[in-house]
TORPA-4810 file (N, C-alpha, C, O; in nm, 3 decimals):
<nodes>
NODE_1_6.744_-14.443_-1.830_6.822_-14.323_-1.832_6.822_-14.266_-1.973_6.844_-14.341_-2.068_M
NODE_2_6.797_-14.136_-1.991_6.797_-14.076_-2.125_6.933_-14.091_-2.193_7.034_-14.115_-2.128_P
NODE_3_6.931_-14.076_-2.325_7.058_-14.080_-2.398_7.151_-13.976_-2.338_7.107_-13.865_-2.306_K
NODE_4_7.278_-14.009_-2.322_7.371_-13.911_-2.265_7.406_-13.803_-2.366_7.399_-13.825_-2.487_P
NODE_5_7.443_-13.687_-2.314_7.491_-13.580_-2.400_7.632_-13.616_-2.444_7.718_-13.642_-2.360_E
NODE_6_7.656_-13.617_-2.575_7.788_-13.652_-2.627_7.823_-13.554_-2.737_7.752_-13.543_-2.837_V
NODE_7_7.934_-13.483_-2.720_7.986_-13.400_-2.828_8.069_-13.494_-2.915_8.103_-13.604_-2.872_E
NODE_8_8.102_-13.452_-3.034_8.173_-13.541_-3.126_8.280_-13.621_-3.052_8.368_-13.565_-2.986_F
NODE_9_8.270_-13.751_-3.064_8.363_-13.842_-2.998_8.396_-13.956_-3.092_8.311_-14.002_-3.168_S
NODE_10_8.520_-14.000_-3.088_8.555_-14.118_-3.165_8.490_-14.239_-3.099_8.499_-14.257_-2.978_L
NODE_11_8.426_-14.320_-3.179_8.352_-14.433_-3.124_8.428_-14.564_-3.138_8.370_-14.672_-3.122_M
NODE_12_8.557_-14.555_-3.167_8.635_-14.677_-3.186_8.648_-14.759_-3.059_8.674_-14.879_-3.066_E
NODE_13_8.630_-14.697_-2.942_8.637_-14.772_-2.816_8.506_-14.843_-2.782_8.503_-14.927_-2.692_D
NODE_14_8.399_-14.810_-2.853_8.272_-14.880_-2.831_8.280_-15.014_-2.904_8.307_-15.019_-3.024_V
NODE_15_8.257_-15.120_-2.831_8.273_-15.254_-2.889_8.154_-15.296_-2.973_8.040_-15.256_-2.949_E
NODE_16_8.183_-15.379_-3.072_8.078_-15.447_-3.148_8.031_-15.564_-3.063_8.112_-15.639_-3.010_W
NODE_17_7.900_-15.579_-3.049_7.841_-15.689_-2.972_7.735_-15.757_-3.059_7.684_-15.696_-3.153_T
NODE_18_7.702_-15.882_-3.028_7.596_-15.948_-3.106_7.467_-15.866_-3.102_7.426_-15.817_-2.997_P
NODE_19_7.405_-15.850_-3.218_7.280_-15.772_-3.228_7.162_-15.860_-3.183_7.139_-15.966_-3.242_A
NODE_20_7.090_-15.817_-3.082_6.974_-15.895_-3.035_6.874_-15.918_-3.148_6.845_-15.826_-3.225_P
NODE_21_6.823_-16.039_-3.158_6.721_-16.070_-3.257_6.777_-16.111_-3.392_6.700_-16.140_-3.484_G
NODE_22_6.908_-16.112_-3.407_6.971_-16.152_-3.532_7.056_-16.276_-3.510_7.085_-16.315_-3.397_Y
NODE_23_7.094_-16.339_-3.621_7.183_-16.452_-3.614_7.321_-16.405_-3.570_7.343_-16.285_-3.554_E
NODE_24_7.413_-16.496_-3.552_7.545_-16.464_-3.497_7.633_-16.383_-3.591_7.738_-16.335_-3.549_S
NODE_25_7.593_-16.365_-3.717_7.676_-16.291_-3.811_7.632_-16.146_-3.829_7.665_-16.082_-3.929_D
NODE_26_7.556_-16.093_-3.732_7.514_-15.953_-3.732_7.548_-15.894_-3.595_7.507_-15.946_-3.491_V
NODE_27_7.625_-15.784_-3.597_7.669_-15.719_-3.473_7.619_-15.576_-3.469_7.581_-15.519_-3.571_D
NODE_28_7.620_-15.518_-3.349_7.581_-15.379_-3.332_7.687_-15.304_-3.254_7.760_-15.361_-3.173_Q
NODE_29_7.693_-15.174_-3.280_7.773_-15.081_-3.200_7.674_-14.977_-3.152_7.630_-14.892_-3.230_K
NODE_30_7.638_-14.983_-3.025_7.537_-14.894_-2.968_7.599_-14.757_-2.945_7.689_-14.743_-2.862_L
NODE_31_7.550_-14.656_-3.018_7.604_-14.520_-3.008_7.531_-14.439_-2.901_7.592_-14.357_-2.833_L
NODE_32_7.403_-14.462_-2.887_7.323_-14.392_-2.787_7.199_-14.473_-2.757_7.140_-14.532_-2.847_G
NODE_33_7.158_-14.476_-2.630_7.042_-14.555_-2.592_6.973_-14.491_-2.473_7.038_-14.449_-2.378_H
NODE_34_6.841_-14.483_-2.480_6.759_-14.435_-2.369_6.685_-14.557_-2.313_6.591_-14.606_-2.375_D
NODE_35_6.727_-14.604_-2.197_6.668_-14.726_-2.141_6.524_-14.705_-2.095_6.450_-14.802_-2.077_S
NODE_36_6.482_-14.579_-2.076_6.343_-14.553_-2.036_6.248_-14.562_-2.154_6.137_-14.615_-2.140_Q
NODE_37_6.289_-14.512_-2.270_6.199_-14.511_-2.385_6.228_-14.622_-2.485_6.140_-14.658_-2.564_T
NODE_38_6.349_-14.676_-2.483_6.389_-14.774_-2.583_6.447_-14.710_-2.708_6.493_-14.782_-2.797_G
NODE_39_6.448_-14.577_-2.717_6.505_-14.509_-2.833_6.655_-14.538_-2.839_6.723_-14.538_-2.736_N
NODE_40_6.705_-14.562_-2.959_6.849_-14.587_-2.970_6.901_-14.549_-3.108_6.826_-14.542_-3.206_C
NODE_41_7.031_-14.526_-3.112_7.104_-14.503_-3.236_7.218_-14.604_-3.234_7.290_-14.617_-3.135_T
NODE_42_7.233_-14.676_-3.345_7.337_-14.779_-3.349_7.389_-14.799_-3.490_7.324_-14.763_-3.589_R
NODE_43_7.506_-14.857_-3.497_7.557_-14.911_-3.622_7.525_-15.060_-3.621_7.538_-15.126_-3.518_L
NODE_44_7.482_-15.111_-3.733_7.453_-15.253_-3.747_7.545_-15.307_-3.856_7.549_-15.253_-3.966_L
NODE_45_7.618_-15.413_-3.824_7.714_-15.469_-3.919_7.674_-15.612_-3.955_7.670_-15.701_-3.870_R
NODE_46_7.643_-15.631_-4.083_7.615_-15.764_-4.137_7.744_-15.815_-4.198_7.799_-15.752_-4.289_F
NODE_47_7.793_-15.927_-4.151_7.915_-15.983_-4.209_7.883_-16.039_-4.348_7.768_-16.073_-4.376_R
NODE_48_7.984_-16.048_-4.436_7.959_-16.103_-4.570_7.888_-16.238_-4.563_7.931_-16.329_-4.491_P
NODE_49_7.779_-16.250_-4.638_7.700_-16.373_-4.640_7.592_-16.380_-4.534_7.516_-16.477_-4.531_G
NODE_50_7.582_-16.280_-4.448_7.478_-16.281_-4.343_7.340_-16.286_-4.407_7.315_-16.223_-4.510_A
NODE_51_7.252_-16.362_-4.345_7.116_-16.379_-4.396_7.022_-16.389_-4.277_7.042_-16.473_-4.189_R
NODE_52_6.919_-16.304_-4.275_6.818_-16.317_-4.170_6.717_-16.422_-4.214_6.689_-16.438_-4.333_S
NODE_53_6.663_-16.492_-4.118_6.574_-16.605_-4.148_6.428_-16.565_-4.164_6.351_-16.638_-4.226_Q
NODE_54_6.390_-16.451_-4.109_6.250_-16.409_-4.119_6.240_-16.258_-4.127_6.334_-16.186_-4.092_Q
NODE_55_6.125_-16.211_-4.174_6.101_-16.068_-4.182_6.080_-16.009_-4.044_6.068_-16.081_-3.945_G
NODE_56_6.075_-15.877_-4.040_6.061_-15.806_-3.913_5.940_-15.713_-3.917_5.908_-15.656_-4.021_L
NODE_57_5.876_-15.699_-3.803_5.772_-15.599_-3.780_5.790_-15.555_-3.635_5.802_-15.640_-3.547_V
NODE_58_5.793_-15.425_-3.610_5.809_-15.379_-3.473_5.720_-15.259_-3.443_5.656_-15.204_-3.533_H
NODE_59_5.718_-15.219_-3.315_5.625_-15.116_-3.268_5.691_-14.979_-3.254_5.639_-14.894_-3.181_D
NODE_60_5.801_-14.955_-3.321_5.871_-14.827_-3.314_5.905_-14.778_-3.454_5.905_-14.856_-3.550_F
NODE_61_5.933_-14.649_-3.465_5.983_-14.593_-3.590_6.127_-14.638_-3.607_6.200_-14.652_-3.509_W
NODE_62_6.166_-14.660_-3.731_6.303_-14.700_-3.759_6.350_-14.630_-3.885_6.284_-14.634_-3.989_E
NODE_63_6.466_-14.564_-3.875_6.528_-14.503_-3.992_6.664_-14.569_-4.010_6.740_-14.585_-3.915_E
NODE_64_6.694_-14.606_-4.135_6.817_-14.680_-4.164_6.885_-14.617_-4.286_6.820_-14.589_-4.387_V
NODE_65_7.015_-14.595_-4.275_7.095_-14.544_-4.385_7.211_-14.642_-4.406_7.284_-14.672_-4.312_Y
NODE_66_7.228_-14.690_-4.528_7.335_-14.785_-4.557_7.465_-14.707_-4.579_7.477_-14.630_-4.675_I
NODE_67_7.562_-14.728_-4.490_7.691_-14.660_-4.496_7.787_-14.729_-4.592_7.862_-14.663_-4.663_L
NODE_68_7.785_-14.862_-4.595_7.874_-14.936_-4.685_7.813_-15.073_-4.714_7.730_-15.124_-4.638_S
NODE_69_7.855_-15.130_-4.827_7.804_-15.262_-4.865_7.662_-15.253_-4.917_7.624_-15.155_-4.982_G
NODE_70_7.583_-15.355_-4.887_7.446_-15.356_-4.934_7.366_-15.473_-4.878_7.421_-15.569_-4.824_G
NODE_71_7.235_-15.461_-4.892_7.141_-15.563_-4.848_7.049_-15.600_-4.962_7.012_-15.514_-5.043_L
NODE_72_7.012_-15.726_-4.968_6.911_-15.772_-5.063_6.787_-15.806_-4.981_6.793_-15.888_-4.890_V
NODE_73_6.674_-15.742_-5.014_6.547_-15.774_-4.951_6.495_-15.899_-5.019_6.461_-15.895_-5.137_D
NODE_74_6.488_-16.009_-4.947_6.451_-16.138_-5.005_6.302_-16.148_-5.035_6.261_-16.237_-5.110_L
NODE_75_6.220_-16.060_-4.979_6.077_-16.058_-5.010_6.050_-15.974_-5.134_5.976_-16.014_-5.223_T
NODE_76_6.112_-15.857_-5.139_6.091_-15.765_-5.251_6.180_-15.798_-5.371_6.158_-15.747_-5.481_K
NODE_77_6.281_-15.885_-5.350_6.376_-15.920_-5.456_6.442_-15.795_-5.512_6.453_-15.775_-5.633_H
NODE_78_6.488_-15.708_-5.418_6.556_-15.583_-5.455_6.683_-15.568_-5.374_6.689_-15.606_-5.258_R
NODE_79_6.784_-15.512_-5.438_6.911_-15.485_-5.370_6.918_-15.337_-5.336_6.878_-15.251_-5.415_A
NODE_80_6.968_-15.308_-5.217_6.987_-15.171_-5.170_7.133_-15.154_-5.133_7.190_-15.238_-5.064_F
NODE_81_7.194_-15.046_-5.180_7.338_-15.029_-5.165_7.371_-14.902_-5.087_7.282_-14.829_-5.043_T
NODE_82_7.500_-14.879_-5.070_7.551_-14.762_-5.000_7.478_-14.636_-5.045_7.463_-14.610_-5.164_E
NODE_83_7.433_-14.558_-4.947_7.360_-14.434_-4.976_7.209_-14.452_-4.975_7.136_-14.353_-4.986_G
NODE_84_7.161_-14.575_-4.963_7.016_-14.599_-4.958_6.962_-14.569_-4.819_7.031_-14.587_-4.719_S
NODE_85_6.837_-14.522_-4.815_6.773_-14.480_-4.690_6.635_-14.544_-4.681_6.565_-14.556_-4.782_Y
NODE_86_6.596_-14.586_-4.561_6.463_-14.638_-4.535_6.406_-14.570_-4.411_6.479_-14.542_-4.316_A
NODE_87_6.277_-14.544_-4.413_6.205_-14.492_-4.297_6.083_-14.581_-4.278_5.997_-14.589_-4.366_C
NODE_88_6.075_-14.647_-4.165_5.970_-14.746_-4.140_5.886_-14.706_-4.019_5.937_-14.698_-3.908_R
NODE_89_5.757_-14.682_-4.041_5.670_-14.654_-3.927_5.641_-14.783_-3.851_5.665_-14.892_-3.903_P
NODE_90_5.589_-14.772_-3.730_5.552_-14.892_-3.655_5.458_-14.979_-3.738_5.366_-14.929_-3.802_P
NODE_91_5.483_-15.110_-3.737_5.397_-15.205_-3.807_5.436_-15.235_-3.950_5.376_-15.323_-4.012_G
NODE_92_5.535_-15.165_-4.006_5.576_-15.189_-4.145_5.663_-15.315_-4.153_5.768_-15.323_-4.089_M
NODE_93_5.618_-15.412_-4.232_5.695_-15.535_-4.252_5.814_-15.507_-4.343_5.802_-15.431_-4.440_A
NODE_94_5.928_-15.570_-4.313_6.047_-15.556_-4.397_6.136_-15.679_-4.377_6.132_-15.747_-4.274_H
NODE_95_6.217_-15.706_-4.480_6.306_-15.822_-4.475_6.229_-15.949_-4.506_6.111_-15.945_-4.540_G
NODE_96_6.297_-16.063_-4.495_6.433_-16.087_-4.448_6.536_-16.037_-4.548_6.505_-16.008_-4.664_P
NODE_97_6.661_-16.027_-4.500_6.769_-15.969_-4.579_6.886_-16.066_-4.596_6.906_-16.158_-4.517_Y
NODE_98_6.961_-16.040_-4.703_7.085_-16.112_-4.731_7.190_-16.007_-4.763_7.163_-15.913_-4.838_Y
NODE_99_7.309_-16.022_-4.707_7.419_-15.926_-4.728_7.535_-15.999_-4.795_7.628_-16.042_-4.727_A
NODE_100_7.531_-16.015_-4.928_7.634_-16.096_-4.994_7.776_-16.046_-4.973_7.868_-16.127_-4.962_P
NODE_101_7.798_-15.914_-4.968_7.933_-15.859_-4.949_7.948_-15.794_-4.812_8.051_-15.733_-4.784_V
NODE_102_7.848_-15.807_-4.728_7.847_-15.742_-4.598_7.781_-15.606_-4.608_7.754_-15.556_-4.718_G
NODE_103_7.753_-15.545_-4.493_7.683_-15.418_-4.491_7.698_-15.354_-4.354_7.697_-15.422_-4.252_C
NODE_104_7.713_-15.222_-4.353_7.709_-15.146_-4.228_7.602_-15.039_-4.244_7.602_-14.964_-4.342_V
NODE_105_7.511_-15.032_-4.148_7.404_-14.932_-4.152_7.409_-14.845_-4.026_7.457_-14.887_-3.921_T
NODE_106_7.358_-14.724_-4.040_7.331_-14.636_-3.927_7.181_-14.645_-3.906_7.103_-14.620_-3.997_L
NODE_107_7.142_-14.680_-3.786_7.001_-14.706_-3.758_6.956_-14.624_-3.637_7.024_-14.620_-3.535_E
NODE_108_6.840_-14.559_-3.651_6.779_-14.486_-3.541_6.641_-14.546_-3.516_6.560_-14.558_-3.608_M
NODE_109_6.617_-14.584_-3.393_6.489_-14.641_-3.352_6.429_-14.551_-3.245_6.498_-14.511_-3.151_R
NODE_110_6.301_-14.520_-3.260_6.239_-14.434_-3.160_6.089_-14.455_-3.152_6.022_-14.488_-3.250_Y
NODE_111_6.039_-14.435_-3.032_5.896_-14.440_-3.004_5.847_-14.297_-2.992_5.914_-14.214_-2.931_Y
NODE_112_5.731_-14.268_-3.052_5.672_-14.135_-3.039_5.523_-14.149_-3.016_5.453_-14.215_-3.094_V
NODE_113_5.474_-14.087_-2.910_5.331_-14.080_-2.881_5.253_-14.201_-2.925_5.286_-14.315_-2.890_G
NODE_114_5.150_-14.176_-3.004_5.064_-14.283_-3.054_5.107_-14.326_-3.193_5.032_-14.396_-3.262_K
NODE_115_5.225_-14.285_-3.236_5.271_-14.322_-3.368_5.212_-14.236_-3.479_5.217_-14.274_-3.596_G
NODE_116_5.157_-14.119_-3.443_5.100_-14.032_-3.545_5.203_-13.929_-3.587_5.299_-13.903_-3.514_T
NODE_117_5.185_-13.872_-3.702_5.280_-13.773_-3.753_5.284_-13.648_-3.666_5.387_-13.581_-3.661_C
NODE_118_5.175_-13.617_-3.598_5.174_-13.501_-3.510_5.271_-13.517_-3.394_5.313_-13.418_-3.334_D
NODE_119_5.307_-13.642_-3.362_5.396_-13.668_-3.250_5.543_-13.669_-3.289_5.629_-13.681_-3.202_D
NODE_120_5.573_-13.657_-3.419_5.712_-13.663_-3.462_5.787_-13.538_-3.422_5.730_-13.430_-3.417_L
NODE_121_5.917_-13.553_-3.395_5.996_-13.433_-3.369_6.000_-13.346_-3.495_5.985_-13.397_-3.606_P
NODE_122_6.019_-13.216_-3.477_6.016_-13.123_-3.590_6.108_-13.160_-3.703_6.073_-13.143_-3.820_G
NODE_123_6.228_-13.211_-3.671_6.324_-13.244_-3.776_6.278_-13.361_-3.862_6.325_-13.377_-3.974_W
NODE_124_6.185_-13.443_-3.810_6.143_-13.563_-3.883_6.023_-13.539_-3.973_6.000_-13.616_-4.066_A
NODE_125_5.947_-13.433_-3.949_5.830_-13.406_-4.031_5.876_-13.384_-4.174_5.969_-13.308_-4.200_V
NODE_126_5.810_-13.449_-4.267_5.847_-13.438_-4.406_5.936_-13.551_-4.453_5.951_-13.571_-4.573_G
NODE_127_5.996_-13.626_-4.360_6.078_-13.741_-4.397_5.994_-13.865_-4.421_6.039_-13.958_-4.488_L
NODE_128_5.876_-13.867_-4.366_5.793_-13.986_-4.371_5.678_-13.969_-4.470_5.614_-13.864_-4.473_H
NODE_129_5.651_-14.072_-4.549_5.545_-14.066_-4.650_5.409_-14.034_-4.588_5.324_-13.974_-4.654_D
NODE_130_5.387_-14.073_-4.464_5.257_-14.054_-4.401_5.235_-13.911_-4.355_5.125_-13.876_-4.314_Q
NODE_131_5.337_-13.827_-4.361_5.328_-13.691_-4.309_5.320_-13.590_-4.422_5.365_-13.615_-4.533_C
NODE_132_5.262_-13.475_-4.393_5.263_-13.365_-4.486_5.404_-13.310_-4.494_5.468_-13.292_-4.390_N
NODE_133_5.455_-13.282_-4.613_5.591_-13.228_-4.619_5.598_-13.089_-4.558_5.500_-13.015_-4.555_P
NODE_134_5.717_-13.056_-4.509_5.740_-12.923_-4.453_5.727_-12.822_-4.567_5.785_-12.840_-4.674_V
NODE_135_5.651_-12.716_-4.544_5.632_-12.614_-4.645_5.755_-12.525_-4.654_5.819_-12.500_-4.552_Q
NODE_136_5.790_-12.476_-4.773_5.905_-12.386_-4.785_5.890_-12.267_-4.690_5.782_-12.210_-4.678_P
NODE_137_6.000_-12.231_-4.624_5.997_-12.118_-4.531_5.952_-12.156_-4.391_5.951_-12.071_-4.302_G
NODE_138_5.916_-12.282_-4.369_5.875_-12.329_-4.238_5.974_-12.433_-4.190_6.024_-12.513_-4.269_H
NODE_139_6.002_-12.433_-4.063_6.099_-12.528_-4.009_6.034_-12.657_-3.963_6.104_-12.750_-3.923_S
NODE_140_5.902_-12.665_-3.966_5.836_-12.788_-3.925_5.796_-12.777_-3.785_5.738_-12.870_-3.729_G
</nodes>
């Protein structure tokens, strides 16, 4: 079923549930999900001290914005804090991560065509390094 149409709504009634593929100290709040395509928007909450055991690679686009706290990429030996943004095309390796003080992220996952920039929605063109940036005066 496609993502439902939702006008601004308080999401406090949506429960935090264990995040699939993570250890028990990482939860998700699913904001929108399309069961036909697998596209979803969610909040991901890493409790203080959460640590993933291995890196990740997946077959979908993923965009992540850190709302609070921070993550340490244990492979890159870099810390990312509130306000940091990542855009990962299919096949991009990332992590594992450690969240010493905890972290909440807004995450969007989506599948598009063959994974080429021509298949991206208009709003996404220019956000990804692999794409030509939107030219001034053009909406993409």
